[in-house]
C-alpha positions as MATLAB code, in Angstrom:
seq = 'MRSVASAFLIIFFVLISFISLLTATFKFQLLDYNFWQRSFEKNNVYQNLAVVIKNSLESQIEKEGGSKNEVKVLTDLITTENLKDFIGKNIQNILSFVNGRTPQVIAYIPVSIIPKSLLPKNLIGIQSEIPLKDLLTKFNYQNYQSLPLQELGSLGRSATFVFMGLVSVLAVILILLVLLVKESSRLTAPGIAVFSSGVLTLIISKIGGSLKTLSSDGLSNNSSLANILAGNLLPPLIKEFMKTWSIIGTVLVIIGVALFFVRKPSYNIPK';
ca = [
      53.891   -1.792    8.074;
      56.192   -1.836   11.096;
      58.388   -4.483    9.421;
      58.757   -2.465    6.226;
      59.615    0.706    8.140;
      62.084   -1.181   10.335;
      63.810   -2.766    7.336;
      64.158    0.630    5.657;
      65.553    2.224    8.802;
      68.037   -0.673    9.324;
      69.419   -0.279    5.823;
      69.618    3.494    6.274;
      71.351    3.053    9.665;
      73.999    0.730    8.167;
      74.667    3.162    5.328;
      74.904    6.228    7.599;
      77.092    4.385   10.111;
      79.545    3.523    7.330;
      79.673    7.175    6.191;
      80.087    8.238    9.842;
      83.037    5.893   10.245;
      84.699    7.324    7.135;
      84.142   10.850    8.407;
      85.456   10.000   11.900;
      88.561    8.376   10.372;
      89.163   11.490    8.277;
      88.576   13.941   11.117;
      90.149   12.176   14.121;
      92.954   10.275   12.422;
      93.879   11.588    8.990;
      93.725   15.249   10.154;
      95.613   14.488   13.392;
      99.380   15.015   13.157;
     100.051   12.841   16.197;
      98.294    9.937   14.457;
     100.663   10.249   11.477;
     103.719   10.339   13.724;
     102.631    7.387   15.840;
     101.842    5.327   12.756;
     105.184    6.084   11.127;
     107.251    5.484   14.275;
     105.478    2.198   15.134;
     106.164    0.857   11.643;
     109.758    2.205   11.281;
     108.679    4.170    8.183;
     111.526    6.671    8.162;
     114.218    3.992    8.538;
     112.718    1.893    5.749;
     112.169    4.876    3.507;
     115.783    6.017    3.867;
     117.065    2.608    2.767;
     114.660    2.346   -0.213;
     115.402    5.862   -1.498;
     119.167    5.352   -1.215;
     118.990    2.021   -3.046;
     116.787    3.525   -5.747;
     119.173    6.440   -6.373;
     122.219    4.207   -6.485;
     120.457    1.785   -8.792;
     119.469    4.560  -11.206;
     122.979    5.970  -11.300;
     124.480    2.514  -11.990;
     121.977    1.955  -14.850;
     123.145    5.228  -16.363;
     126.783    4.109  -16.171;
     127.812    6.041  -13.051;
     129.075    4.893   -9.694;
     127.691    5.038   -6.170;
     130.334    7.613   -5.207;
     128.765   10.099   -7.623;
     125.591   10.322   -5.526;
     127.269    9.945   -2.121;
     126.807   13.620   -1.309;
     123.095   13.253   -1.928;
     122.569    9.849   -0.296;
     124.448   10.995    2.817;
     121.630   13.507    3.332;
     118.993   10.792    3.222;
     119.004    9.700    6.834;
     116.238    8.659    9.166;
     116.480   11.926   11.121;
     116.457   14.157    8.023;
     113.492   12.370    6.475;
     111.566   12.558    9.744;
     112.320   16.280    9.961;
     111.375   17.013    6.325;
     108.280   14.839    6.026;
     107.039   15.469    9.573;
     107.228   19.264    9.372;
     105.544   19.408    5.980;
     102.723   17.151    7.153;
     102.340   19.279   10.275;
     102.209   22.465    8.201;
      99.603   21.040    5.814;
      97.398   19.775    8.630;
      97.648   23.100   10.465;
      96.236   24.795    7.345;
      93.546   22.151    6.733;
      92.433   22.366   10.362;
      92.179   26.171   10.102;
      95.041   26.984   12.478;
      97.125   28.828    9.866;
      95.879   31.089    7.013;
      98.106   29.557    4.315;
     100.177   26.480    3.486;
     103.782   26.729    4.613;
     106.386   24.616    2.815;
     109.439   23.419    4.701;
     112.771   22.934    2.904;
     115.799   22.046    5.064;
     118.081   24.457    3.207;
     120.523   24.595    6.140;
     121.639   20.978    5.604;
     121.548   20.913    1.796;
     124.831   21.871    0.075;
     124.457   24.956   -2.123;
     125.728   22.955   -5.072;
     122.601   20.745   -4.862;
     120.158   23.619   -4.434;
     118.360   25.062   -7.494;
     119.520   28.637   -8.096;
     116.082   30.063   -7.383;
     116.120   28.495   -3.884;
     119.471   29.875   -2.768;
     119.003   32.344    0.064;
     115.429   31.369    0.996;
     114.272   30.605    4.538;
     113.617   27.024    5.549;
     109.894   27.787    5.891;
     108.284   29.665    3.039;
     104.637   30.127    1.982;
     103.730   27.639   -0.713;
     102.566   30.482   -2.926;
     105.992   32.093   -2.827;
     107.757   28.740   -3.437;
     105.622   28.037   -6.505;
     106.286   31.548   -7.779;
     110.030   30.929   -7.603;
     109.474   27.959   -9.943;
     107.383   30.145  -12.282;
     104.157   28.337  -11.476;
     101.476   30.836  -12.554;
      98.287   28.907  -11.797;
      98.476   29.072   -7.991;
      95.069   30.754   -7.793;
      93.472   27.787   -9.540;
      94.470   25.419   -6.752;
      91.515   24.609   -4.402;
      93.444   25.705   -1.328;
      90.701   27.911    0.039;
      88.376   24.885    0.217;
      91.086   22.771    1.838;
      91.478   25.365    4.594;
      87.953   24.654    5.871;
      88.044   20.848    5.589;
      88.696   20.224    9.275;
      85.802   22.418   10.421;
      83.470   20.971    7.802;
      84.370   17.397    8.808;
      83.432   18.183   12.441;
      80.003   19.480   11.468;
      79.356   16.581    9.107;
      80.332   14.019   11.779;
      78.123   15.622   14.407;
      75.212   15.675   11.940;
      75.679   12.030   11.015;
      75.840   10.941   14.662;
      72.611   12.854   15.291;
      70.934   11.058   12.378;
      72.073    7.666   13.766;
      70.644    8.518   17.167;
      67.316    9.497   15.598;
      67.164    6.244   13.587;
      67.852    4.150   16.686;
      65.119    5.971   18.614;
      62.668    5.356   15.741;
      63.602    1.661   15.612;
      62.973    1.344   19.365;
      59.622    3.144   19.046;
      58.580    0.676   16.302;
      59.116   -2.241   18.653;
      55.999   -3.412   20.448;
      55.927   -3.213   24.236;
      57.608   -6.146   25.995;
      59.165   -7.314   22.690;
      62.862   -7.752   22.222;
      64.884   -4.906   20.613;
      65.581   -7.126   17.614;
      65.414   -4.376   14.931;
      67.869   -2.019   16.686;
      70.079   -5.034   17.403;
      70.103   -6.044   13.746;
      70.997   -2.483   12.724;
      73.960   -2.225   15.103;
      75.052   -5.843   14.506;
      74.975   -5.388   10.690;
      77.016   -2.201   10.971;
      79.608   -4.047   13.028;
      79.798   -6.951   10.597;
      80.203   -4.538    7.629;
      82.943   -2.685    9.484;
      84.818   -5.905   10.224;
      84.545   -7.023    6.598;
      85.890   -3.724    5.331;
      88.753   -3.840    7.881;
      89.750   -7.240    6.457;
      89.615   -5.944    2.878;
      91.608   -2.869    3.933;
      94.279   -5.147    5.343;
      94.762   -6.741    1.962;
      94.904   -3.308    0.257;
      97.684   -2.365    2.656;
      99.701   -5.372    1.560;
      99.063   -4.734   -2.134;
     100.070   -1.076   -1.933;
     103.197   -1.933    0.007;
     104.334   -4.675   -2.390;
     103.434   -2.817   -5.551;
     104.783    0.658   -4.792;
     107.424    0.669   -2.057;
     110.279   -0.589   -4.263;
     109.174    1.162   -7.440;
     111.782    3.381   -9.108;
     109.472    6.435   -9.105;
     109.978    8.684   -6.061;
     106.227    9.342   -5.824;
     105.527    5.601   -5.803;
     108.274    4.940   -3.256;
     106.764    7.573   -0.934;
     103.216    6.243   -1.435;
     104.345    2.627   -0.966;
     106.075    3.396    2.315;
     103.786    6.067    3.803;
     100.314    4.736    2.936;
     100.477    1.125    4.275;
     101.177    2.125    7.928;
      98.255    4.561    7.803;
      95.925    2.007    6.285;
      97.061   -0.528    8.908;
      96.175    1.802   11.752;
      92.865    2.754   10.120;
      91.876   -0.893    9.791;
      92.993   -1.697   13.317;
      90.664    0.980   14.652;
      87.844   -0.181   12.365;
      88.326   -3.747   13.589;
      87.954   -2.632   17.204;
      84.867   -0.523   16.414;
      83.336   -3.360   14.400;
      83.833   -5.815   17.253;
      82.235   -3.441   19.758;
      79.216   -2.853   17.457;
      78.723   -6.627   17.003;
      78.785   -7.165   20.765;
      76.307   -4.304   21.379;
      74.075   -5.596   18.575;
      74.005   -9.126   20.049;
      73.292   -7.696   23.522;
      70.289   -5.768   22.170;
      68.713   -9.024   20.955;
      68.173  -10.000   24.612;
      66.803   -6.655   25.782;
      63.032   -6.114   25.933;
      61.211   -2.853   25.437;
      59.626   -1.917   28.822;
      55.904   -1.713   29.173;
      54.328    1.532   30.248;
      51.230    1.700   32.429;
      49.347    4.775   31.349;
      46.721    5.782   33.953;
      43.190    6.125   32.549;
];
């Protein structure tokens, strides 16, 4: 009976630990603006993105029979500094909303550096920071209320509660596994649980590394602007996620192995 209960708890522990890791990655990395900035700067994202976007625009114009000079006004705006300013501020504004620090999403458009000839007529005269609702209204988007923004505004707080709950469940499972061990026996079951979680984490970090390469190769040089952005912004984030997972997996494996050599103490209960 002890063996069956231990096996069930080990499987449950591995599953919950994986979900906990996903939640922690979401809460402490994906919702952290500093993490985005560090990842992009370490991997020269803005420099690479500027080159790819410029090349893509020039290539499209040449295919249509134009010359590079025709898009020079636009490509001159696509610099490392301008991209860092535009992308960085919009990410910061979105994360501020998702983490509950601002009541609505603010869109940032660097209108001060964009020539009026390149601005759509309905954007002329607007401030550089404008509520997303107002920006969509200017483009006659009528279904703003159907967007799940209210739910997004509570994501950060919800992720905190979910993570704390999952960690509590993991602690309870480990305690139960220890209680199921006979006195003076090795903590094999808790060790297997932690060790297995570490191995699974390491395996996923390796798989994630290959996904980073595939997304980079398949999207970064695509002609679509959305694919170009995804192909240049996602791989550095995945790389940093997997690096963290690799460290956590290694630590869990070491702790798991260490538990194999620890014995449950005996208790002398006075009669």
